[in-house]
N, C-alpha and C positions, 0 to 999 in steps of 0.2 A: 502494499498496501505503498510504503514512502516512497519507492522508485515511482510509484506510479505519479504521485504527485511532484517532483520531482525528479524531473528528463534529464538539468547537465547531470544530476550525482551516474543516473541511470545509464548514463553516456560510459558515465567514464568505470561503469562496469563489463558492458559489453564486450564482449571475445572478439581481440585482435592482435596478431600480432605487431613484437617486436622484436627488428630488425637493426641493429647498430653496436656500439661497440662507445669503452668508458674508456678513458682514463683518472690515475691517482698517485696522487706529486705523496711522499710522510718524508717526513723533514723530525728525527727527535730521539733525545736523550733520557725516555725513561729508566733506559738499563741500569741509568746512572742516579738510583733512587738515592746517595746514601749528598748527591748531591743537595744546594742549597736553594739553586731554581735550577726547575727540570720544565722540561716544557716537550711536546708534540703541538703535529700541525701536520694539515687535511684539505691537501687542495685536490676536487673532481671535477673530472664536466664528465656528464654523458648523455650524448645522440647520438636521434634513435628519425628511423622515416626518410633519412636521406639519400641513401642509394639507390632504394626505394622510388623514392622518386621522382631521378635523375632516370632508370631504365623507364621508368611511362614515358616519361619529359620523351625520351628518344625514339620510343613504341608505337607515339601519340598524339606527340608532336602539343605536346601544349600541356601548364604547369597541375599536378592534382591542387585541390581546394576544398576547404573543407564544404559550399554549397557543394562540390560535384566527388566523394574524396576515389580515392582508386583503388584496388582491391588484390587481394597476393587470393591462390585457391577459396572463394568468395571471401575470404573477409578480409575487414579494412585495418590499414596493416599505419600506429601511432606517427606521427612524425612529429617530437617537440627535445628542448638543451633544456638541459635541468645541469645544475654549476653548481655545488653544496662546500663549505669552510668548516675547520673546525679547529680552533684552539686549544687546547691548556695547557694550564700554568701550577705550576706545586710550589709553592716556596714552606722550606722546610727551615721551621722560625727555630725548632731543635729537635732533641730526637725523641723526642715523644709530643712535639704540636706539629702541625701544619696548616694550612691556607690555599685551598683549592681551588681556581676561577678555569667555567670553563665558557665559549666565545660557539653554538652553533648560526653561519650562516645558509640559505637556500633558496633559491626562488627558483622555477620552469617551467616550460615555456614550451604551450604549444602555436603549433605555426601548422604554414600550409594543409599537410593532410586530416589537418586532428582542429580541431577546437579547444579538449578535454585531455589532460594529462592520465594515462590509463592509471587504476583508484589504488596494485602494488607499488608506484613511484611517483603520489604522492607526498606527501608530508602530513605529524599527527605531534603535539605535546595533550603534554597527563599525561602520570603514571610515577610506577619507581623510579625512574631512570630518567625524567623529563620538569617537570613542572607538577615535586609532588602534591603539592594541598589541592592538585584535583584528582576527578576521576582520568584512569590511562584513556587520548585520545576522544575526550570531552569540551576540549573548548573549543574557542571559535567552527568557521571563519570570520576573524576580527569582532567585531559584537554582537555577529548575531545567534540570535540563542533561538533552541528548534518546540516547536507549540508546547504546551500541556500537555496534549495527546497521550505525546511523544517523550516527556519529561522519564517515565520510569518502560521505554528498548532504552536498549542496546546497542549504540549505532554509532557506530566510528563520525566524526566528525574529520576531513581533510582537507587540504589546502595549495594552493599551488609554490605559495613565500613564507618563509618561517623564518624566525629570529627565536633564540631562544639562548639563553645564558646562567649558568650557577656559581653559590662563592659560596661556603664551605670551611669550620673553622672545625680543626679536625685534632683532634686532645684525645692520652689515653686516657683513659679512669681507674681500673684495677688488672696490671697482667693483658692478660687480650682480652677483659674488657671496654671495651673503644667506644666515645661521643663525638659527637658530630651537632653543633653548631652548623645551619648552611637558608640563605633566601636562594630563591626560583625569580624567571623573568620570560612570557617570550611568550608569544601566538603564533596562529601560522590567518595565509590569506587569503586573498583570492585574486588570479591574478585578470580577470575576465570578470564582468557586472549579471551574479546569475540570480533577476528575481526573487524567487525560495528560499535564498538566504539573503535575503537583503542587511548593507551592512558589511556582506562580508567579500568589499575587491577592497586593496591594499591602496592609497590615501597620502605619498609621500608625506604630505600636511596635518594629517589626522593618528595614520599612524602607530604612535608613541602618545597618546592617552589612550590606548587598546590594546596596552604590556599588559597582561593579569598577569601577581606573585602572589610570589606563595612561601613564608616564611614556617622554621620549628625547628625542634632540635630530637638528635635524633639517638 
């Protein structure tokens, strides 16, 4: 019923070919965890559909578009670019305490043969490895909130753009018993407007007001 009422979300669930490649650059000294300053950097790019679009252009003399989608063996292929960056920094104050910081930014742009990003390549926030004050995959996109009739239904919220940061102070309590004070912030957004999810599109002038924040002690 939810997909019937949300055609953009339904389109992201349709079966599609994802034909492409990805490249990831990583640089880290996390294997030297005894150092005072430890860092991790990951930059990745994921491109899909360009080769198939070129083949289509050569055979049909025209570029595929979202209105006139091309297909392979009866299935439409996805065309998008996905860029993701992650940086982690660990400051060892002493042998028993640390300050850890992480920042993640990602954007996935559909174009050519696609108007949406495949569901499995979209971004999520919330949960134990993200913004811990919120249920996993429950935040966003943007200021969008599902209707009351859906509040008790587990429906993952996904988006094309992600910004997330976390900072925490870690300390020893007693032997193997550890503690941490943390703060998390972030959200996801859509690249294109979706009438069924108002407030979900990214706006450079207002996005900072839509950052969800959570903190805690663990």
